[in-house]
N, CA, C and O atoms as CSV, one atom per row, in Angstrom:
chain,resi,resn,atom,element,x,y,z
A,1,MET,N,N,94.708,102.789,99.899
A,1,MET,CA,C,93.752,102.038,100.681
A,1,MET,C,C,94.082,102.086,102.161
A,1,MET,O,O,93.186,102.163,103.001
A,2,GLN,N,N,95.365,102.041,102.479
A,2,GLN,CA,C,95.746,102.007,103.885
A,2,GLN,C,C,95.212,103.218,104.632
A,2,GLN,O,O,94.738,103.092,105.761
A,3,SER,N,N,95.285,104.395,104.010
A,3,SER,CA,C,94.787,105.584,104.697
A,3,SER,C,C,93.277,105.509,104.907
A,3,SER,O,O,92.772,106.035,105.898
A,4,LEU,N,N,92.553,104.871,104.001
A,4,LEU,CA,C,91.109,104.703,104.174
A,4,LEU,C,C,90.804,103.787,105.346
A,4,LEU,O,O,89.879,104.046,106.117
A,5,ILE,N,N,91.570,102.726,105.483
A,5,ILE,CA,C,91.340,101.778,106.565
A,5,ILE,C,C,91.656,102.400,107.916
A,5,ILE,O,O,90.926,102.181,108.882
A,6,MET,N,N,92.728,103.168,107.996
A,6,MET,CA,C,93.182,103.724,109.270
A,6,MET,C,C,92.447,105.006,109.669
A,6,MET,O,O,92.585,105.480,110.797
A,7,ARG,N,N,91.673,105.560,108.750
A,7,ARG,CA,C,90.979,106.828,109.016
A,7,ARG,C,C,90.095,106.715,110.263
A,7,ARG,O,O,89.369,105.736,110.436
A,8,ASP,N,N,90.166,107.701,111.101
A,8,ASP,CA,C,89.331,107.808,112.302
A,8,ASP,C,C,89.578,106.718,113.335
A,8,ASP,O,O,88.730,106.483,114.195
A,9,VAL,N,N,90.722,106.052,113.265
A,9,VAL,CA,C,91.099,105.083,114.297
A,9,VAL,C,C,92.237,105.703,115.089
A,9,VAL,O,O,93.294,106.020,114.544
A,10,ASP,N,N,92.001,105.870,116.380
A,10,ASP,CA,C,92.975,106.537,117.235
A,10,ASP,C,C,94.056,105.591,117.740
A,10,ASP,O,O,93.917,104.369,117.682
A,11,HIS,N,N,95.125,106.183,118.232
A,11,HIS,CA,C,96.182,105.495,118.972
A,11,HIS,C,C,97.097,104.631,118.111
A,11,HIS,O,O,97.784,103.755,118.636
A,12,ILE,N,N,97.122,104.861,116.791
A,12,ILE,CA,C,98.025,104.143,115.896
A,12,ILE,C,C,99.179,105.082,115.533
A,12,ILE,O,O,98.963,106.174,115.008
A,13,LEU,N,N,100.400,104.642,115.819
A,13,LEU,CA,C,101.573,105.439,115.479
A,13,LEU,C,C,102.100,105.083,114.094
A,13,LEU,O,O,102.464,105.963,113.314
A,14,GLU,N,N,102.137,103.780,113.793
A,14,GLU,CA,C,102.576,103.284,112.482
A,14,GLU,C,C,101.754,102.049,112.145
A,14,GLU,O,O,101.253,101.353,113.029
A,15,SER,N,N,101.626,101.793,110.849
A,15,SER,CA,C,100.892,100.597,110.430
A,15,SER,C,C,101.484,100.033,109.146
A,15,SER,O,O,102.109,100.738,108.354
A,16,GLN,N,N,101.265,98.750,108.976
A,16,GLN,CA,C,101.737,98.056,107.777
A,16,GLN,C,C,100.726,96.973,107.448
A,16,GLN,O,O,100.251,96.262,108.333
A,17,ILE,N,N,100.402,96.854,106.170
A,17,ILE,CA,C,99.561,95.751,105.705
A,17,ILE,C,C,100.489,94.714,105.103
A,17,ILE,O,O,101.294,95.019,104.223
A,18,TYR,N,N,100.369,93.483,105.588
A,18,TYR,CA,C,101.246,92.387,105.165
A,18,TYR,C,C,100.371,91.256,104.632
A,18,TYR,O,O,99.542,90.709,105.360
A,19,GLN,N,N,100.558,90.909,103.360
A,19,GLN,CA,C,99.764,89.845,102.745
A,19,GLN,C,C,100.711,88.802,102.167
A,19,GLN,O,O,101.528,89.104,101.297
A,20,ASP,N,N,100.594,87.564,102.662
A,20,ASP,CA,C,101.421,86.489,102.127
A,20,ASP,C,C,100.590,85.354,101.533
A,20,ASP,O,O,101.141,84.336,101.115
A,21,HIS,N,N,99.271,85.524,101.495
A,21,HIS,CA,C,98.384,84.582,100.815
A,21,HIS,C,C,97.144,85.346,100.342
A,21,HIS,O,O,96.795,86.392,100.889
A,22,VAL,N,N,96.495,84.803,99.321
A,22,VAL,CA,C,95.414,85.559,98.682
A,22,VAL,C,C,94.132,85.613,99.504
A,22,VAL,O,O,93.265,86.440,99.223
A,23,SER,N,N,93.986,84.756,100.509
A,23,SER,CA,C,92.734,84.719,101.252
A,23,SER,C,C,92.718,85.611,102.490
A,23,SER,O,O,91.722,85.658,103.212
A,24,GLY,N,N,93.814,86.314,102.734
A,24,GLY,CA,C,93.807,87.171,103.903
A,24,GLY,C,C,95.069,87.993,104.025
A,24,GLY,O,O,96.000,87.857,103.232
A,25,PHE,N,N,95.084,88.851,105.035
A,25,PHE,CA,C,96.243,89.690,105.288
A,25,PHE,C,C,96.275,90.085,106.754
A,25,PHE,O,O,95.319,89.876,107.500
A,26,GLU,N,N,97.392,90.658,107.139
A,26,GLU,CA,C,97.622,91.079,108.504
A,26,GLU,C,C,97.822,92.588,108.522
A,26,GLU,O,O,98.518,93.139,107.669
A,27,ILE,N,N,97.216,93.244,109.484
A,27,ILE,CA,C,97.469,94.659,109.698
A,27,ILE,C,C,98.359,94.737,110.935
A,27,ILE,O,O,97.935,94.409,112.043
A,28,ARG,N,N,99.582,95.172,110.730
A,28,ARG,CA,C,100.552,95.292,111.819
A,28,ARG,C,C,100.531,96.722,112.330
A,28,ARG,O,O,100.603,97.674,111.552
A,29,LEU,N,N,100.432,96.862,113.645
A,29,LEU,CA,C,100.299,98.184,114.246
A,29,LEU,C,C,101.333,98.431,115.333
A,29,LEU,O,O,101.614,97.561,116.158
A,30,VAL,N,N,101.883,99.615,115.317
A,30,VAL,CA,C,102.609,100.145,116.464
A,30,VAL,C,C,101.658,101.164,117.073
A,30,VAL,O,O,101.254,102.119,116.409
A,31,THR,N,N,101.302,100.962,118.327
A,31,THR,CA,C,100.329,101.847,118.968
A,31,THR,C,C,100.995,102.659,120.081
A,31,THR,O,O,102.149,102.427,120.442
A,32,ASN,N,N,100.244,103.604,120.602
A,32,ASN,CA,C,100.752,104.430,121.701
A,32,ASN,C,C,100.428,103.833,123.063
A,32,ASN,O,O,100.621,104.490,124.086
A,33,GLY,N,N,99.932,102.584,123.090
A,33,GLY,CA,C,99.606,101.926,124.353
A,33,GLY,C,C,98.171,102.113,124.796
A,33,GLY,O,O,97.734,101.500,125.769
A,34,ARG,N,N,97.440,102.950,124.092
A,34,ARG,CA,C,96.039,103.196,124.458
A,34,ARG,C,C,95.071,102.627,123.417
A,34,ARG,O,O,93.877,102.928,123.452
A,35,PHE,N,N,95.573,101.818,122.503
A,35,PHE,CA,C,94.745,101.195,121.464
A,35,PHE,C,C,93.791,100.218,122.148
A,35,PHE,O,O,94.231,99.255,122.777
A,36,SER,N,N,92.495,100.463,122.027
A,36,SER,CA,C,91.482,99.703,122.766
A,36,SER,C,C,90.783,98.682,121.878
A,36,SER,O,O,90.998,98.634,120.667
A,37,GLU,N,N,89.953,97.879,122.499
A,37,GLU,CA,C,89.140,96.916,121.750
A,37,GLU,C,C,88.183,97.663,120.818
A,37,GLU,O,O,87.893,97.183,119.722
A,38,GLN,N,N,87.698,98.810,121.233
A,38,GLN,CA,C,86.829,99.628,120.382
A,38,GLN,C,C,87.601,100.099,119.140
A,38,GLN,O,O,87.068,100.071,118.031
A,39,ASP,N,N,88.850,100.530,119.327
A,39,ASP,CA,C,89.690,100.928,118.190
A,39,ASP,C,C,89.905,99.742,117.250
A,39,ASP,O,O,89.831,99.884,116.029
A,40,ARG,N,N,90.172,98.574,117.832
A,40,ARG,CA,C,90.396,97.348,117.043
A,40,ARG,C,C,89.160,97.010,116.202
A,40,ARG,O,O,89.282,96.670,115.025
A,41,GLN,N,N,87.988,97.101,116.799
A,41,GLN,CA,C,86.758,96.777,116.073
A,41,GLN,C,C,86.481,97.789,114.966
A,41,GLN,O,O,86.037,97.412,113.881
A,42,ARG,N,N,86.739,99.061,115.226
A,42,ARG,CA,C,86.553,100.095,114.202
A,42,ARG,C,C,87.491,99.830,113.022
A,42,ARG,O,O,87.081,99.910,111.864
A,43,LEU,N,N,88.746,99.516,113.325
A,43,LEU,CA,C,89.724,99.216,112.283
A,43,LEU,C,C,89.305,97.996,111.475
A,43,LEU,O,O,89.393,98.006,110.247
A,44,LEU,N,N,88.854,96.954,112.148
A,44,LEU,CA,C,88.418,95.738,111.463
A,44,LEU,C,C,87.212,96.008,110.562
A,44,LEU,O,O,87.161,95.513,109.436
A,45,GLN,N,N,86.258,96.774,111.037
A,45,GLN,CA,C,85.085,97.128,110.226
A,45,GLN,C,C,85.493,97.895,108.977
A,45,GLN,O,O,85.004,97.612,107.883
A,46,GLN,N,N,86.382,98.858,109.137
A,46,GLN,CA,C,86.824,99.649,107.990
A,46,GLN,C,C,87.611,98.796,107.004
A,46,GLN,O,O,87.466,98.966,105.794
A,47,ALA,N,N,88.432,97.894,107.492
A,47,ALA,CA,C,89.192,97.010,106.612
A,47,ALA,C,C,88.246,96.117,105.815
A,47,ALA,O,O,88.457,95.899,104.622
A,48,LYS,N,N,87.220,95.607,106.456
A,48,LYS,CA,C,86.258,94.736,105.766
A,48,LYS,C,C,85.495,95.490,104.683
A,48,LYS,O,O,85.113,94.902,103.671
A,49,ARG,N,N,85.271,96.780,104.884
A,49,ARG,CA,C,84.577,97.588,103.882
A,49,ARG,C,C,85.380,97.736,102.597
A,49,ARG,O,O,84.806,97.955,101.530
A,50,HIS,N,N,86.701,97.618,102.688
A,50,HIS,CA,C,87.575,97.866,101.542
A,50,HIS,C,C,88.219,96.601,100.981
A,50,HIS,O,O,89.162,96.681,100.193
A,51,THR,N,N,87.714,95.435,101.383
A,51,THR,CA,C,88.268,94.173,100.887
A,51,THR,C,C,87.138,93.253,100.453
A,51,THR,O,O,85.963,93.524,100.701
A,52,ALA,N,N,87.511,92.173,99.810
A,52,ALA,CA,C,86.531,91.207,99.319
A,52,ALA,C,C,85.850,90.489,100.485
A,52,ALA,O,O,86.463,90.292,101.534
A,53,PRO,N,N,84.587,90.099,100.305
A,53,PRO,CA,C,83.896,89.336,101.346
A,53,PRO,C,C,84.664,88.048,101.659
A,53,PRO,O,O,85.190,87.388,100.763
A,54,GLY,N,N,84.715,87.713,102.932
A,54,GLY,CA,C,85.369,86.479,103.335
A,54,GLY,C,C,86.872,86.584,103.535
A,54,GLY,O,O,87.515,85.609,103.922
A,55,MET,N,N,87.434,87.747,103.277
A,55,MET,CA,C,88.872,87.946,103.452
A,55,MET,C,C,89.209,87.836,104.939
A,55,MET,O,O,88.566,88.477,105.770
A,56,GLN,N,N,90.207,87.033,105.274
A,56,GLN,CA,C,90.672,86.901,106.654
A,56,GLN,C,C,91.553,88.101,106.991
A,56,GLN,O,O,92.537,88.366,106.300
A,57,ILE,N,N,91.205,88.815,108.039
A,57,ILE,CA,C,91.965,89.999,108.441
A,57,ILE,C,C,92.396,89.826,109.892
A,57,ILE,O,O,91.563,89.675,110.785
A,58,ASP,N,N,93.695,89.849,110.113
A,58,ASP,CA,C,94.237,89.755,111.463
A,58,ASP,C,C,94.877,91.085,111.827
A,58,ASP,O,O,95.608,91.673,111.031
A,59,ILE,N,N,94.597,91.550,113.027
A,59,ILE,CA,C,95.200,92.782,113.526
A,59,ILE,C,C,96.205,92.390,114.597
A,59,ILE,O,O,95.861,91.744,115.587
A,60,VAL,N,N,97.456,92.794,114.382
A,60,VAL,CA,C,98.543,92.382,115.258
A,60,VAL,C,C,99.297,93.625,115.741
A,60,VAL,O,O,99.781,94.419,114.935
A,61,GLU,N,N,99.389,93.782,117.048
A,61,GLU,CA,C,100.205,94.864,117.599
A,61,GLU,C,C,101.647,94.382,117.693
A,61,GLU,O,O,101.919,93.297,118.205
A,62,VAL,N,N,102.553,95.191,117.198
A,62,VAL,CA,C,103.981,94.867,117.211
A,62,VAL,C,C,104.737,96.021,117.868
A,62,VAL,O,O,104.270,97.159,117.849
A,63,PRO,N,N,105.910,95.727,118.453
A,63,PRO,CA,C,106.667,96.807,119.086
A,63,PRO,C,C,107.263,97.782,118.084
A,63,PRO,O,O,107.438,98.963,118.387
A,64,GLU,N,N,107.577,97.284,116.881
A,64,GLU,CA,C,108.113,98.156,115.829
A,64,GLU,C,C,107.900,97.511,114.472
A,64,GLU,O,O,107.696,96.302,114.363
A,65,ILE,N,N,107.952,98.337,113.447
A,65,ILE,CA,C,107.891,97.856,112.069
A,65,ILE,C,C,109.304,98.000,111.508
A,65,ILE,O,O,109.853,99.101,111.492
A,66,PRO,N,N,109.895,96.897,111.049
A,66,PRO,CA,C,111.286,96.948,110.578
A,66,PRO,C,C,111.487,97.969,109.458
A,66,PRO,O,O,110.630,98.143,108.592
A,67,ARG,N,N,112.622,98.629,109.497
A,67,ARG,CA,C,113.002,99.612,108.490
A,67,ARG,C,C,113.892,98.981,107.447
A,67,ARG,O,O,114.626,98.035,107.735
A,68,GLY,N,N,113.829,99.495,106.250
A,68,GLY,CA,C,114.715,99.082,105.179
A,68,GLY,C,C,116.037,99.830,105.279
A,68,GLY,O,O,116.243,100.618,106.202
A,69,PRO,N,N,116.929,99.581,104.328
A,69,PRO,CA,C,118.240,100.247,104.338
A,69,PRO,C,C,118.149,101.772,104.304
A,69,PRO,O,O,119.048,102.457,104.792
A,70,ASN,N,N,117.070,102.306,103.731
A,70,ASN,CA,C,116.914,103.759,103.642
A,70,ASN,C,C,116.309,104.374,104.909
A,70,ASN,O,O,116.107,105.586,104.983
A,71,GLY,N,N,116.023,103.521,105.909
A,71,GLY,CA,C,115.469,104.024,107.158
A,71,GLY,C,C,113.957,104.124,107.174
A,71,GLY,O,O,113.373,104.523,108.181
A,72,LYS,N,N,113.319,103.770,106.081
A,72,LYS,CA,C,111.861,103.834,105.990
A,72,LYS,C,C,111.284,102.428,106.045
A,72,LYS,O,O,112.001,101.446,105.847
A,73,PHE,N,N,109.981,102.335,106.314
A,73,PHE,CA,C,109.319,101.040,106.265
A,73,PHE,C,C,108.305,101.032,105.133
A,73,PHE,O,O,107.803,102.076,104.718
A,74,GLN,N,N,108.015,99.838,104.645
A,74,GLN,CA,C,107.010,99.690,103.597
A,74,GLN,C,C,105.640,99.625,104.263
A,74,GLN,O,O,105.447,98.851,105.200
A,75,SER,N,N,104.697,100.421,103.794
A,75,SER,CA,C,103.355,100.394,104.375
A,75,SER,C,C,102.538,99.217,103.856
A,75,SER,O,O,101.554,98.823,104.483
A,76,LEU,N,N,102.936,98.650,102.713
A,76,LEU,CA,C,102.244,97.482,102.154
A,76,LEU,C,C,103.284,96.492,101.665
A,76,LEU,O,O,104.156,96.830,100.864
A,77,ILE,N,N,103.182,95.266,102.154
A,77,ILE,CA,C,104.019,94.172,101.671
A,77,ILE,C,C,103.075,93.108,101.149
A,77,ILE,O,O,102.256,92.575,101.897
A,78,ASN,N,N,103.189,92.795,99.863
A,78,ASN,CA,C,102.332,91.785,99.248
A,78,ASN,C,C,103.206,90.678,98.679
A,78,ASN,O,O,103.856,90.851,97.648
A,79,LEU,N,N,103.212,89.535,99.364
A,79,LEU,CA,C,103.986,88.380,98.923
A,79,LEU,C,C,103.098,87.304,98.310
A,79,LEU,O,O,103.585,86.239,97.930
A,80,ALA,N,N,101.802,87.575,98.212
A,80,ALA,CA,C,100.873,86.612,97.618
A,80,ALA,C,C,101.219,86.441,96.149
A,80,ALA,O,O,101.550,87.409,95.464
A,81,GLU,N,N,101.144,85.225,95.675
A,81,GLU,CA,C,101.468,84.934,94.278
A,81,GLU,C,C,100.446,85.588,93.353
A,81,GLU,O,O,99.243,85.378,93.504
A,82,ALA,N,N,100.916,86.365,92.415
A,82,ALA,CA,C,100.023,87.027,91.457
A,82,ALA,C,C,99.210,85.999,90.686
A,82,ALA,O,O,98.059,86.263,90.339
A,83,SER,N,N,99.787,84.831,90.411
A,83,SER,CA,C,99.063,83.800,89.660
A,83,SER,C,C,97.912,83.226,90.473
A,83,SER,O,O,96.994,82.635,89.905
A,84,ASP,N,N,97.946,83.389,91.802
A,84,ASP,CA,C,96.874,82.905,92.663
A,84,ASP,C,C,95.757,83.919,92.834
A,84,ASP,O,O,94.709,83.603,93.396
A,85,MET,N,N,95.977,85.137,92.351
A,85,MET,CA,C,94.977,86.185,92.506
A,85,MET,C,C,93.811,85.946,91.553
A,85,MET,O,O,94.026,85.580,90.397
A,86,PRO,N,N,92.599,86.146,92.013
A,86,PRO,CA,C,91.448,86.066,91.117
A,86,PRO,C,C,91.452,87.266,90.175
A,86,PRO,O,O,92.259,88.182,90.335
A,87,LYS,N,N,90.549,87.261,89.193
A,87,LYS,CA,C,90.481,88.369,88.233
A,87,LYS,C,C,90.414,89.705,88.954
A,87,LYS,O,O,91.125,90.643,88.595
A,88,GLN,N,N,89.579,89.793,89.948
A,88,GLN,CA,C,89.476,91.018,90.733
A,88,GLN,C,C,90.331,90.800,91.976
A,88,GLN,O,O,90.025,89.926,92.787
A,89,ALA,N,N,91.390,91.577,92.135
A,89,ALA,CA,C,92.310,91.397,93.261
A,89,ALA,C,C,91.539,91.461,94.567
A,89,ALA,O,O,90.660,92.304,94.743
A,90,LEU,N,N,91.877,90.558,95.482
A,90,LEU,CA,C,91.177,90.498,96.754
A,90,LEU,C,C,91.491,91.691,97.630
A,90,LEU,O,O,90.618,92.187,98.342
A,91,LEU,N,N,92.706,92.148,97.588
A,91,LEU,CA,C,93.088,93.304,98.383
A,91,LEU,C,C,93.236,94.461,97.415
A,91,LEU,O,O,94.160,94.477,96.602
A,92,CYS,N,N,92.354,95.406,97.493
A,92,CYS,CA,C,92.310,96.510,96.532
A,92,CYS,C,C,93.692,97.115,96.311
A,92,CYS,O,O,94.413,97.403,97.266
A,93,GLY,N,N,94.050,97.303,95.060
A,93,GLY,CA,C,95.302,97.943,94.747
A,93,GLY,C,C,96.486,97.020,94.705
A,93,GLY,O,O,97.614,97.486,94.542
A,94,THR,N,N,96.278,95.709,94.848
A,94,THR,CA,C,97.396,94.771,94.792
A,94,THR,C,C,97.072,93.661,93.820
A,94,THR,O,O,95.918,93.445,93.450
A,95,GLY,N,N,98.099,92.973,93.422
A,95,GLY,CA,C,97.901,91.789,92.596
A,95,GLY,C,C,97.931,92.040,91.118
A,95,GLY,O,O,98.376,91.170,90.370
A,96,ALA,N,N,97.494,93.150,90.668
A,96,ALA,CA,C,97.490,93.438,89.232
A,96,ALA,C,C,98.599,94.416,88.914
A,96,ALA,O,O,98.660,95.496,89.502
A,97,SER,N,N,99.468,94.060,88.004
A,97,SER,CA,C,100.508,95.006,87.619
A,97,SER,C,C,100.763,94.932,86.139
A,97,SER,O,O,101.612,95.658,85.622
């Protein structure tokens, strides 16, 4: 899903989707400094196309995305309680295992 959301949005070097509650999530971005309001709106529109109606989506620019012990970062972090997820997961590809 992440690649679908980020498709055709310029100036993103790294991204991470972070969800800690079922009603919304955060898209964390490391940009090249030229990420514009137009890029932000395109990203938000694409994210809304791939999530449930009413999902709160926040776009946050960060200086870096923390790395794990292996030197890599997780592109998706889902801390939302699985028991709080509706039958159809709010964020496609998460919640059901």
